[in-house]
N, CA, C, O and the ligand as a Tripos MOL2 file, in Angstrom:
@<TRIPOS>MOLECULE
protein
  277   275    70     0     0
PROTEIN
NO_CHARGES

@<TRIPOS>ATOM
      1 N         111.5930  113.5450   95.5990 N.3       1 MET1
      2 CA        111.1410  112.7720   96.7290 C.3       1 MET1
      3 C         110.5190  111.4340   96.2240 C.2       1 MET1
      4 O         109.6250  111.4280   95.3770 O.2       1 MET1
      5 N         110.9940  110.3840   96.7400 N.am      2 LYS2
      6 CA        110.2830  109.0510   96.4730 C.3       2 LYS2
      7 C         110.6950  108.0720   97.5730 C.2       2 LYS2
      8 O         111.5570  108.3340   98.4120 O.2       2 LYS2
      9 N         110.0100  106.9190   97.5060 N.am      3 CYS3
     10 CA        110.2680  105.8980   98.4630 C.3       3 CYS3
     11 C         111.5920  105.3400   98.3830 C.2       3 CYS3
     12 O         111.9260  104.8560   97.3020 O.2       3 CYS3
     13 N         112.4440  105.3260   99.3950 N.am      4 PRO4
     14 CA        113.7990  104.7050   99.2810 C.3       4 PRO4
     15 C         113.8820  103.2680   99.0360 C.2       4 PRO4
     16 O         114.9600  102.7480   98.7470 O.2       4 PRO4
     17 N         112.7840  102.5900   99.1390 N.am      5 VAL5
     18 CA        112.8050  101.1260   98.8300 C.3       5 VAL5
     19 C         112.2370  100.8400   97.4410 C.2       5 VAL5
     20 O         112.8710  100.1410   96.6510 O.2       5 VAL5
     21 N         111.0500  101.3700   97.1320 N.am      6 CYS6
     22 CA        110.4180  100.9190   95.8720 C.3       6 CYS6
     23 C         110.3470  102.1080   94.8550 C.2       6 CYS6
     24 O         109.9860  101.8930   93.6980 O.2       6 CYS6
     25 N         110.6700  103.2900   95.2590 N.am      7 GLY7
     26 CA        110.6180  104.4230   94.3120 C.3       7 GLY7
     27 C         109.2450  104.9900   94.0780 C.2       7 GLY7
     28 O         109.0770  105.8550   93.2180 O.2       7 GLY7
     29 N         108.2720  104.5390   94.8060 N.am      8 CYS8
     30 CA        106.8280  104.9860   94.6380 C.3       8 CYS8
     31 C         106.7230  106.3660   95.1870 C.2       8 CYS8
     32 O         107.4080  106.6770   96.1610 O.2       8 CYS8
     33 N         105.8880  107.2370   94.6130 N.am      9 GLN9
     34 CA        105.7290  108.5940   94.9720 C.3       9 GLN9
     35 C         104.4160  108.8870   95.6840 C.2       9 GLN9
     36 O         103.9880  110.0320   95.8300 O.2       9 GLN9
     37 N         103.7910  107.7760   96.1250 N.am     10 GLU10
     38 CA        102.4950  107.8940   96.7960 C.3      10 GLU10
     39 C         102.5930  107.3190   98.2490 C.2      10 GLU10
     40 O         103.0360  106.2000   98.5040 O.2      10 GLU10
     41 N         102.1360  108.2010   99.1550 N.am     11 PHE11
     42 CA        102.2840  107.8180  100.5360 C.3      11 PHE11
     43 C         100.9950  108.1420  101.2490 C.2      11 PHE11
     44 O         100.0570  108.7160  100.6960 O.2      11 PHE11
     45 N         100.9990  107.7220  102.5740 N.am     12 PHE12
     46 CA         99.8550  108.2050  103.4470 C.3      12 PHE12
     47 C         100.4090  108.3760  104.8100 C.2      12 PHE12
     48 O         101.4840  107.9090  105.1860 O.2      12 PHE12
     49 N          99.5700  109.1010  105.5390 N.am     13 VAL13
     50 CA         99.9530  109.3830  106.9660 C.3      13 VAL13
     51 C          98.6600  108.9960  107.7820 C.2      13 VAL13
     52 O          97.5210  109.0350  107.3160 O.2      13 VAL13
     53 N          98.9640  108.6510  108.9470 N.am     14 LYS14
     54 CA         97.7080  108.3320  109.8850 C.3      14 LYS14
     55 C          97.2400  109.6710  110.4790 C.2      14 LYS14
     56 O          98.0290  110.5780  110.7420 O.2      14 LYS14
     57 N          95.9660  109.7420  110.6690 N.am     15 ASP15
     58 CA         95.4190  110.9440  111.4290 C.3      15 ASP15
     59 C          95.8330  110.8160  112.8610 C.2      15 ASP15
     60 O          95.6370  109.8120  113.5460 O.2      15 ASP15
     61 N          96.4700  112.0020  113.2900 N.am     16 PRO16
     62 CA         96.8780  111.9440  114.8000 C.3      16 PRO16
     63 C          95.6290  111.8460  115.8180 C.2      16 PRO16
     64 O          95.7770  111.4280  116.9670 O.2      16 PRO16
     65 N          94.4770  112.2350  115.3370 N.am     17 ASP17
     66 CA         93.3620  112.1190  116.1490 C.3      17 ASP17
     67 C          92.5630  110.8480  115.9730 C.2      17 ASP17
     68 O          91.6930  110.5810  116.8030 O.2      17 ASP17
     69 N          92.8000  110.0400  114.9440 N.am     18 ASP18
     70 CA         92.1310  108.8400  114.7140 C.3      18 ASP18
     71 C          92.9540  107.8390  113.9320 C.2      18 ASP18
     72 O          93.0250  107.9370  112.7070 O.2      18 ASP18
     73 N          93.5640  106.8980  114.5820 N.am     19 ALA19
     74 CA         94.5070  106.0110  114.0220 C.3      19 ALA19
     75 C          93.9570  105.2440  112.9220 C.2      19 ALA19
     76 O          94.7340  104.7360  112.1140 O.2      19 ALA19
     77 N          92.6100  105.0910  112.7910 N.am     20 PHE20
     78 CA         92.0440  104.3250  111.6660 C.3      20 PHE20
     79 C          91.8510  105.1470  110.4150 C.2      20 PHE20
     80 O          91.5550  104.5880  109.3590 O.2      20 PHE20
     81 N          92.0200  106.5600  110.5020 N.am     21 GLU21
     82 CA         91.7980  107.3420  109.4200 C.3      21 GLU21
     83 C          93.2000  107.6390  108.8570 C.2      21 GLU21
     84 O          94.1250  107.9750  109.5960 O.2      21 GLU21
     85 N          93.3300  107.5000  107.4850 N.am     22 THR22
     86 CA         94.5850  107.7220  106.8010 C.3      22 THR22
     87 C          94.3150  108.8190  105.7050 C.2      22 THR22
     88 O          93.2360  108.9500  105.1280 O.2      22 THR22
     89 N          95.4250  109.5850  105.4940 N.am     23 HIS23
     90 CA         95.3820  110.6410  104.4350 C.3      23 HIS23
     91 C          96.4310  110.4280  103.3510 C.2      23 HIS23
     92 O          97.6350  110.5530  103.5700 O.2      23 HIS23
     93 N          95.9190  110.1050  102.1890 N.am     24 GLY24
     94 CA         96.9180  109.7950  101.0770 C.3      24 GLY24
     95 C          97.4220  111.0010  100.4020 C.2      24 GLY24
     96 O          96.6750  111.9620  100.2200 O.2      24 GLY24
     97 N          98.7320  111.0030   99.9970 N.am     25 PHE25
     98 CA         99.1490  112.1580   99.3460 C.3      25 PHE25
     99 C         100.2780  111.6230   98.2840 C.2      25 PHE25
    100 O         100.7100  110.4700   98.2960 O.2      25 PHE25
    101 N         100.6530  112.5590   97.4390 N.am     26 SER26
    102 CA        101.5630  112.2980   96.3460 C.3      26 SER26
    103 C         102.6390  113.2510   96.4170 C.2      26 SER26
    104 O         102.3860  114.4060   96.7600 O.2      26 SER26
    105 N         103.9110  112.8660   96.1080 N.am     27 VAL27
    106 CA        105.0180  113.8480   96.1100 C.3      27 VAL27
    107 C         105.6130  113.9100   94.6470 C.2      27 VAL27
    108 O         106.7150  114.4120   94.4260 O.2      27 VAL27
    109 N         104.8300  113.3800   93.6870 N.am     28 ALA28
    110 CA        105.3500  113.4340   92.2680 C.3      28 ALA28
    111 C         105.6820  114.8830   91.8120 C.2      28 ALA28
    112 O         106.5740  115.0530   90.9810 O.2      28 ALA28
    113 N         104.9900  115.9300   92.3300 N.am     29 SER29
    114 CA        105.3070  117.1690   91.8530 C.3      29 SER29
    115 C         106.5390  117.7640   92.6090 C.2      29 SER29
    116 O         107.0020  118.8640   92.3080 O.2      29 SER29
    117 N         107.0450  116.9830   93.6040 N.am     30 GLY30
    118 CA        108.1310  117.5830   94.3560 C.3      30 GLY30
    119 C         107.7620  118.1400   95.6800 C.2      30 GLY30
    120 O         108.6080  118.3940   96.5380 O.2      30 GLY30
    121 N         106.4170  118.3380   95.8450 N.am     31 ALA31
    122 CA        105.8920  118.7860   97.1040 C.3      31 ALA31
    123 C         104.7780  117.9040   97.5250 C.2      31 ALA31
    124 O         104.1790  117.2120   96.7010 O.2      31 ALA31
    125 N         104.4670  117.9100   98.8590 N.am     32 VAL32
    126 CA        103.3830  117.0640   99.3000 C.3      32 VAL32
    127 C         102.0380  117.6090   98.8140 C.2      32 VAL32
    128 O         101.7080  118.7700   99.0580 O.2      32 VAL32
    129 N         101.2270  116.7230   98.0900 N.am     33 ARG33
    130 CA         99.9820  117.1030   97.6530 C.3      33 ARG33
    131 C          98.9680  116.0800   98.0070 C.2      33 ARG33
    132 O          99.0900  114.9260   97.5960 O.2      33 ARG33
    133 N          97.9260  116.4660   98.7840 N.am     34 PHE34
    134 CA         97.0050  115.4760   99.2710 C.3      34 PHE34
    135 C          96.0500  115.2060   98.1180 C.2      34 PHE34
    136 O          95.7530  116.0360   97.2590 O.2      34 PHE34
    137 N          95.5810  113.8970   98.1930 N.am     35 GLU35
    138 CA         94.6520  113.4970   97.1540 C.3      35 GLU35
    139 C          93.3630  114.2990   97.0760 C.2      35 GLU35
    140 O          92.9470  114.9260   98.0510 O.2      35 GLU35
    141 N          92.7290  114.2730   95.8930 N.am     36 ALA36
    142 CA         91.4740  115.0380   95.7530 C.3      36 ALA36
    143 C          91.6720  116.5760   95.8920 C.2      36 ALA36
    144 O          91.8280  117.3000   94.9090 O.2      36 ALA36
    145 N          91.6580  117.0300   97.1750 N.am     37 ASP37
    146 CA         91.7670  118.4380   97.3780 C.3      37 ASP37
    147 C          92.2970  118.6370   98.7510 C.2      37 ASP37
    148 O          92.5530  117.6750   99.4760 O.2      37 ASP37
    149 N          92.4680  119.8920   99.1280 N.am     38 ALA38
    150 CA         93.0800  120.2120  100.4420 C.3      38 ALA38
    151 C          92.2610  119.6600  101.6330 C.2      38 ALA38
    152 O          92.7710  119.4950  102.7410 O.2      38 ALA38
    153 N          90.9970  119.3900  101.3590 N.am     39 ALA39
    154 CA         90.1440  118.9270  102.4620 C.3      39 ALA39
    155 C          90.5720  117.5390  102.8950 C.2      39 ALA39
    156 O          90.1700  117.0790  103.9640 O.2      39 ALA39
    157 N          91.3460  116.8890  102.1230 N.am     40 GLU40
    158 CA         91.7490  115.5790  102.4920 C.3      40 GLU40
    159 C          92.8900  115.6070  103.4380 C.2      40 GLU40
    160 O          93.2050  114.5790  104.0380 O.2      40 GLU40
    161 N          93.5530  116.7630  103.6140 N.am     41 ALA41
    162 CA         94.7310  116.8510  104.5380 C.3      41 ALA41
    163 C          94.2450  116.7280  106.0040 C.2      41 ALA41
    164 O          93.1080  117.0300  106.3650 O.2      41 ALA41
    165 N          95.1930  116.2690  106.7860 N.am     42 PRO42
    166 CA         94.7860  116.1830  108.2770 C.3      42 PRO42
    167 C          94.5900  117.5430  108.8440 C.2      42 PRO42
    168 O          95.2620  118.4800  108.4130 O.2      42 PRO42
    169 N          93.7140  117.7060  109.7810 N.am     43 ALA43
    170 CA         93.3030  118.9330  110.3700 C.3      43 ALA43
    171 C          94.5540  119.6880  110.9740 C.2      43 ALA43
    172 O          94.6000  120.9180  110.9580 O.2      43 ALA43
    173 N          95.4820  118.9800  111.4610 N.am     44 HIS44
    174 CA         96.6300  119.5700  112.0950 C.3      44 HIS44
    175 C          97.8360  119.6990  111.2190 C.2      44 HIS44
    176 O          98.8860  120.1860  111.6390 O.2      44 HIS44
    177 N          97.6710  119.2430  109.9550 N.am     45 GLY45
    178 CA         98.7590  119.2830  109.0090 C.3      45 GLY45
    179 C          99.7600  118.2150  109.3730 C.2      45 GLY45
    180 O          99.6080  117.4870  110.3530 O.2      45 GLY45
    181 N         100.7980  118.1470  108.5430 N.am     46 ILE46
    182 CA        101.8120  117.2070  108.7270 C.3      46 ILE46
    183 C         103.1610  117.9940  108.7940 C.2      46 ILE46
    184 O         103.2350  119.1160  108.2920 O.2      46 ILE46
    185 N         104.2710  117.3830  109.4380 N.am     47 HIS47
    186 CA        105.4810  118.0510  109.5870 C.3      47 HIS47
    187 C         106.5580  117.1280  109.4640 C.2      47 HIS47
    188 O         106.2790  115.9400  109.3070 O.2      47 HIS47
    189 N         107.8020  117.5120  109.5150 N.am     48 GLU48
    190 CA        108.9980  116.7490  109.2850 C.3      48 GLU48
    191 C         108.9850  115.4150  110.0430 C.2      48 GLU48
    192 O         109.4340  114.4110  109.4910 O.2      48 GLU48
    193 N         108.4820  115.3650  111.3000 N.am     49 ALA49
    194 CA        108.5290  114.1840  112.2230 C.3      49 ALA49
    195 C         107.2820  113.2590  112.0900 C.2      49 ALA49
    196 O         107.1230  112.2780  112.8160 O.2      49 ALA49
    197 N         106.4330  113.6250  111.1420 N.am     50 THR50
    198 CA        105.1210  112.8900  111.0180 C.3      50 THR50
    199 C         105.5350  111.4360  110.3360 C.2      50 THR50
    200 O         106.2070  111.3520  109.3080 O.2      50 THR50
    201 N         105.0670  110.4140  111.0120 N.am     51 GLU51
    202 CA        105.3040  109.0990  110.4490 C.3      51 GLU51
    203 C         104.5940  108.8900  109.1500 C.2      51 GLU51
    204 O         103.3730  109.0400  109.1100 O.2      51 GLU51
    205 N         105.3010  108.5430  108.0450 N.am     52 THR52
    206 CA        104.7710  108.4320  106.7710 C.3      52 THR52
    207 C         104.9210  107.0740  106.2170 C.2      52 THR52
    208 O         105.9850  106.4750  106.3710 O.2      52 THR52
    209 N         103.9260  106.5450  105.5810 N.am     53 TYR53
    210 CA        103.8530  105.2240  105.0480 C.3      53 TYR53
    211 C         103.7520  105.2180  103.4580 C.2      53 TYR53
    212 O         103.0090  105.9590  102.8140 O.2      53 TYR53
    213 N         104.6340  104.2450  102.9160 N.am     54 CYS54
    214 CA        104.5130  104.0040  101.5060 C.3      54 CYS54
    215 C         103.3000  103.3420  101.1600 C.2      54 CYS54
    216 O         102.8170  102.4830  101.8970 O.2      54 CYS54
    217 N         102.7200  103.7280   99.9660 N.am     55 ASN55
    218 CA        101.4420  103.2000   99.5370 C.3      55 ASN55
    219 C         101.6580  101.7480   98.9360 C.2      55 ASN55
    220 O         100.7790  100.8870   98.9630 O.2      55 ASN55
    221 N         102.8490  101.5770   98.4220 N.am     56 LYS56
    222 CA        103.1290  100.2670   97.6520 C.3      56 LYS56
    223 C         103.9500   99.1620   98.4000 C.2      56 LYS56
    224 O         103.8320   97.9700   98.1160 O.2      56 LYS56
    225 N         104.7980   99.6370   99.3870 N.am     57 CYS57
    226 CA        105.6180   98.6740  100.0800 C.3      57 CYS57
    227 C         105.5450   98.9560  101.5280 C.2      57 CYS57
    228 O         104.7450   99.7660  101.9960 O.2      57 CYS57
    229 N         106.4300   98.2460  102.2680 N.am     58 SER58
    230 CA        106.2400   98.3060  103.7790 C.3      58 SER58
    231 C         107.0760   99.4450  104.3510 C.2      58 SER58
    232 O         107.1900   99.5430  105.5730 O.2      58 SER58
    233 N         107.6560  100.2960  103.5430 N.am     59 TRP59
    234 CA        108.5660  101.3380  104.1260 C.3      59 TRP59
    235 C         107.6490  102.3290  104.8470 C.2      59 TRP59
    236 O         106.5290  102.6610  104.4600 O.2      59 TRP59
    237 N         108.2840  102.7600  105.9600 N.am     60 HIS60
    238 CA        107.6240  103.8480  106.6720 C.3      60 HIS60
    239 C         108.7610  104.5090  107.4780 C.2      60 HIS60
    240 O         109.7200  103.8780  107.9210 O.2      60 HIS60
    241 N         108.5720  105.8170  107.6250 N.am     61 GLY61
    242 CA        109.6720  106.6530  108.3690 C.3      61 GLY61
    243 C         109.0970  108.0630  108.4350 C.2      61 GLY61
    244 O         107.9620  108.3640  108.0640 O.2      61 GLY61
    245 N         110.0020  108.8940  108.9460 N.am     62 LYS62
    246 CA        109.6570  110.3180  109.0900 C.3      62 LYS62
    247 C         109.6120  110.9640  107.6820 C.2      62 LYS62
    248 O         110.3660  110.6530  106.7610 O.2      62 LYS62
    249 N         108.6350  111.9040  107.6260 N.am     63 LEU63
    250 CA        108.5540  112.7140  106.3570 C.3      63 LEU63
    251 C         109.8210  113.3380  106.1360 C.2      63 LEU63
    252 O         110.2520  113.3520  104.9830 O.2      63 LEU63
    253 N         110.4800  113.8520  107.0500 N.am     64 GLY64
    254 CA        111.8180  114.5560  106.8920 C.3      64 GLY64
    255 C         112.8500  113.6670  106.3080 C.2      64 GLY64
    256 O         113.7510  114.1200  105.6020 O.2      64 GLY64
    257 N         112.7290  112.3590  106.6010 N.am     65 GLU65
    258 CA        113.7350  111.3510  105.9000 C.3      65 GLU65
    259 C         113.5020  111.2790  104.4520 C.2      65 GLU65
    260 O         114.4230  111.1970  103.6390 O.2      65 GLU65
    261 N         112.2140  111.3120  104.1320 N.am     66 LEU66
    262 CA        111.7670  111.1840  102.7490 C.3      66 LEU66
    263 C         112.2060  112.2990  101.9590 C.2      66 LEU66
    264 O         112.5180  112.1060  100.7840 O.2      66 LEU66
    265 N         112.2670  113.4950  102.4920 N.am     67 LYS67
    266 CA        112.7120  114.5980  101.7450 C.3      67 LYS67
    267 C         114.1260  114.6240  101.4230 C.2      67 LYS67
    268 O         114.5690  115.3300  100.5170 O.2      67 LYS67
    269 N         114.8450  113.8660  102.1490 N.am     68 LYS68
    270 CA        116.4060  113.7570  101.9190 C.3      68 LYS68
    271 C         116.6930  112.8030  100.7570 C.2      68 LYS68
    272 O         117.7910  112.8330  100.2010 O.2      68 LYS68
    273 N         115.7600  111.9830  100.3900 N.am     69 THR69
    274 CA        116.0140  110.9520   99.3420 C.3      69 THR69
    275 C         115.8630  111.5790   97.9110 C.2      69 THR69
    276 O         116.0350  110.8830   96.9110 O.2      69 THR69
    277 ZN        107.8110  101.9820   98.8540 Zn       70 ZN70
@<TRIPOS>BOND
     1     1     2 1
     2     2     3 1
     3     3     4 2
     4     3     5 am
     5     5     6 1
     6     6     7 1
     7     7     8 2
     8     7     9 am
     9     9    10 1
    10    10    11 1
    11    11    12 2
    12    11    13 am
    13    13    14 1
    14    14    15 1
    15    15    16 2
    16    15    17 am
    17    17    18 1
    18    18    19 1
    19    19    20 2
    20    19    21 am
    21    21    22 1
    22    22    23 1
    23    23    24 2
    24    23    25 am
    25    25    26 1
    26    26    27 1
    27    27    28 2
    28    27    29 am
    29    29    30 1
    30    30    31 1
    31    31    32 2
    32    31    33 am
    33    33    34 1
    34    34    35 1
    35    35    36 2
    36    35    37 am
    37    37    38 1
    38    38    39 1
    39    39    40 2
    40    39    41 am
    41    41    42 1
    42    42    43 1
    43    43    44 2
    44    43    45 am
    45    45    46 1
    46    46    47 1
    47    47    48 2
    48    47    49 am
    49    49    50 1
    50    50    51 1
    51    51    52 2
    52    51    53 am
    53    53    54 1
    54    54    55 1
    55    55    56 2
    56    55    57 am
    57    57    58 1
    58    58    59 1
    59    59    60 2
    60    59    61 am
    61    61    62 1
    62    62    63 1
    63    63    64 2
    64    63    65 am
    65    65    66 1
    66    66    67 1
    67    67    68 2
    68    67    69 am
    69    69    70 1
    70    70    71 1
    71    71    72 2
    72    71    73 am
    73    73    74 1
    74    74    75 1
    75    75    76 2
    76    75    77 am
    77    77    78 1
    78    78    79 1
    79    79    80 2
    80    79    81 am
    81    81    82 1
    82    82    83 1
    83    83    84 2
    84    83    85 am
    85    85    86 1
    86    86    87 1
    87    87    88 2
    88    87    89 am
    89    89    90 1
    90    90    91 1
    91    91    92 2
    92    91    93 am
    93    93    94 1
    94    94    95 1
    95    95    96 2
    96    95    97 am
    97    97    98 1
    98    98    99 1
    99    99   100 2
   100    99   101 am
   101   101   102 1
   102   102   103 1
   103   103   104 2
   104   103   105 am
   105   105   106 1
   106   106   107 1
   107   107   108 2
   108   107   109 am
   109   109   110 1
   110   110   111 1
   111   111   112 2
   112   111   113 am
   113   113   114 1
   114   114   115 1
   115   115   116 2
   116   115   117 am
   117   117   118 1
   118   118   119 1
   119   119   120 2
   120   119   121 am
   121   121   122 1
   122   122   123 1
   123   123   124 2
   124   123   125 am
   125   125   126 1
   126   126   127 1
   127   127   128 2
   128   127   129 am
   129   129   130 1
   130   130   131 1
   131   131   132 2
   132   131   133 am
   133   133   134 1
   134   134   135 1
   135   135   136 2
   136   135   137 am
   137   137   138 1
   138   138   139 1
   139   139   140 2
   140   139   141 am
   141   141   142 1
   142   142   143 1
   143   143   144 2
   144   143   145 am
   145   145   146 1
   146   146   147 1
   147   147   148 2
   148   147   149 am
   149   149   150 1
   150   150   151 1
   151   151   152 2
   152   151   153 am
   153   153   154 1
   154   154   155 1
   155   155   156 2
   156   155   157 am
   157   157   158 1
   158   158   159 1
   159   159   160 2
   160   159   161 am
   161   161   162 1
   162   162   163 1
   163   163   164 2
   164   163   165 am
   165   165   166 1
   166   166   167 1
   167   167   168 2
   168   167   169 am
   169   169   170 1
   170   170   171 1
   171   171   172 2
   172   171   173 am
   173   173   174 1
   174   174   175 1
   175   175   176 2
   176   175   177 am
   177   177   178 1
   178   178   179 1
   179   179   180 2
   180   179   181 am
   181   181   182 1
   182   182   183 1
   183   183   184 2
   184   183   185 am
   185   185   186 1
   186   186   187 1
   187   187   188 2
   188   187   189 am
   189   189   190 1
   190   190   191 1
   191   191   192 2
   192   191   193 am
   193   193   194 1
   194   194   195 1
   195   195   196 2
   196   195   197 am
   197   197   198 1
   198   198   199 1
   199   199   200 2
   200   199   201 am
   201   201   202 1
   202   202   203 1
   203   203   204 2
   204   203   205 am
   205   205   206 1
   206   206   207 1
   207   207   208 2
   208   207   209 am
   209   209   210 1
   210   210   211 1
   211   211   212 2
   212   211   213 am
   213   213   214 1
   214   214   215 1
   215   215   216 2
   216   215   217 am
   217   217   218 1
   218   218   219 1
   219   219   220 2
   220   219   221 am
   221   221   222 1
   222   222   223 1
   223   223   224 2
   224   223   225 am
   225   225   226 1
   226   226   227 1
   227   227   228 2
   228   227   229 am
   229   229   230 1
   230   230   231 1
   231   231   232 2
   232   231   233 am
   233   233   234 1
   234   234   235 1
   235   235   236 2
   236   235   237 am
   237   237   238 1
   238   238   239 1
   239   239   240 2
   240   239   241 am
   241   241   242 1
   242   242   243 1
   243   243   244 2
   244   243   245 am
   245   245   246 1
   246   246   247 1
   247   247   248 2
   248   247   249 am
   249   249   250 1
   250   250   251 1
   251   251   252 2
   252   251   253 am
   253   253   254 1
   254   254   255 1
   255   255   256 2
   256   255   257 am
   257   257   258 1
   258   258   259 1
   259   259   260 2
   260   259   261 am
   261   261   262 1
   262   262   263 1
   263   263   264 2
   264   263   265 am
   265   265   266 1
   266   266   267 1
   267   267   268 2
   268   267   269 am
   269   269   270 1
   270   270   271 1
   271   271   272 2
   272   271   273 am
   273   273   274 1
   274   274   275 1
   275   275   276 2
@<TRIPOS>SUBSTRUCTURE
     1 MET1         2 RESIDUE 1 A MET
     2 LYS2         6 RESIDUE 1 A LYS
     3 CYS3        10 RESIDUE 1 A CYS
     4 PRO4        14 RESIDUE 1 A PRO
     5 VAL5        18 RESIDUE 1 A VAL
     6 CYS6        22 RESIDUE 1 A CYS
     7 GLY7        26 RESIDUE 1 A GLY
     8 CYS8        30 RESIDUE 1 A CYS
     9 GLN9        34 RESIDUE 1 A GLN
    10 GLU10       38 RESIDUE 1 A GLU
    11 PHE11       42 RESIDUE 1 A PHE
    12 PHE12       46 RESIDUE 1 A PHE
    13 VAL13       50 RESIDUE 1 A VAL
    14 LYS14       54 RESIDUE 1 A LYS
    15 ASP15       58 RESIDUE 1 A ASP
    16 PRO16       62 RESIDUE 1 A PRO
    17 ASP17       66 RESIDUE 1 A ASP
    18 ASP18       70 RESIDUE 1 A ASP
    19 ALA19       74 RESIDUE 1 A ALA
    20 PHE20       78 RESIDUE 1 A PHE
    21 GLU21       82 RESIDUE 1 A GLU
    22 THR22       86 RESIDUE 1 A THR
    23 HIS23       90 RESIDUE 1 A HIS
    24 GLY24       94 RESIDUE 1 A GLY
    25 PHE25       98 RESIDUE 1 A PHE
    26 SER26      102 RESIDUE 1 A SER
    27 VAL27      106 RESIDUE 1 A VAL
    28 ALA28      110 RESIDUE 1 A ALA
    29 SER29      114 RESIDUE 1 A SER
    30 GLY30      118 RESIDUE 1 A GLY
    31 ALA31      122 RESIDUE 1 A ALA
    32 VAL32      126 RESIDUE 1 A VAL
    33 ARG33      130 RESIDUE 1 A ARG
    34 PHE34      134 RESIDUE 1 A PHE
    35 GLU35      138 RESIDUE 1 A GLU
    36 ALA36      142 RESIDUE 1 A ALA
    37 ASP37      146 RESIDUE 1 A ASP
    38 ALA38      150 RESIDUE 1 A ALA
    39 ALA39      154 RESIDUE 1 A ALA
    40 GLU40      158 RESIDUE 1 A GLU
    41 ALA41      162 RESIDUE 1 A ALA
    42 PRO42      166 RESIDUE 1 A PRO
    43 ALA43      170 RESIDUE 1 A ALA
    44 HIS44      174 RESIDUE 1 A HIS
    45 GLY45      178 RESIDUE 1 A GLY
    46 ILE46      182 RESIDUE 1 A ILE
    47 HIS47      186 RESIDUE 1 A HIS
    48 GLU48      190 RESIDUE 1 A GLU
    49 ALA49      194 RESIDUE 1 A ALA
    50 THR50      198 RESIDUE 1 A THR
    51 GLU51      202 RESIDUE 1 A GLU
    52 THR52      206 RESIDUE 1 A THR
    53 TYR53      210 RESIDUE 1 A TYR
    54 CYS54      214 RESIDUE 1 A CYS
    55 ASN55      218 RESIDUE 1 A ASN
    56 LYS56      222 RESIDUE 1 A LYS
    57 CYS57      226 RESIDUE 1 A CYS
    58 SER58      230 RESIDUE 1 A SER
    59 TRP59      234 RESIDUE 1 A TRP
    60 HIS60      238 RESIDUE 1 A HIS
    61 GLY61      242 RESIDUE 1 A GLY
    62 LYS62      246 RESIDUE 1 A LYS
    63 LEU63      250 RESIDUE 1 A LEU
    64 GLY64      254 RESIDUE 1 A GLY
    65 GLU65      258 RESIDUE 1 A GLU
    66 LEU66      262 RESIDUE 1 A LEU
    67 LYS67      266 RESIDUE 1 A LYS
    68 LYS68      270 RESIDUE 1 A LYS
    69 THR69      274 RESIDUE 1 A THR
    70 ZN70       277 GROUP 0 **** ****
């Protein structure tokens, strides 16, 4: 799993309950791993349709799309 544009493996999602809150995670291990610890993960979790943003470039899309790359 990596960004289809820049190849970066670090992304973030916006908190569904607070658009100003973001949760960063890495997919370097092949699975979604939130920064620091699990407490960093959004309360309601993320799923295939969660809008995901690349940390390094302007790519964004559904988490499910990312898994296919
Ligand atoms: Zn990118």
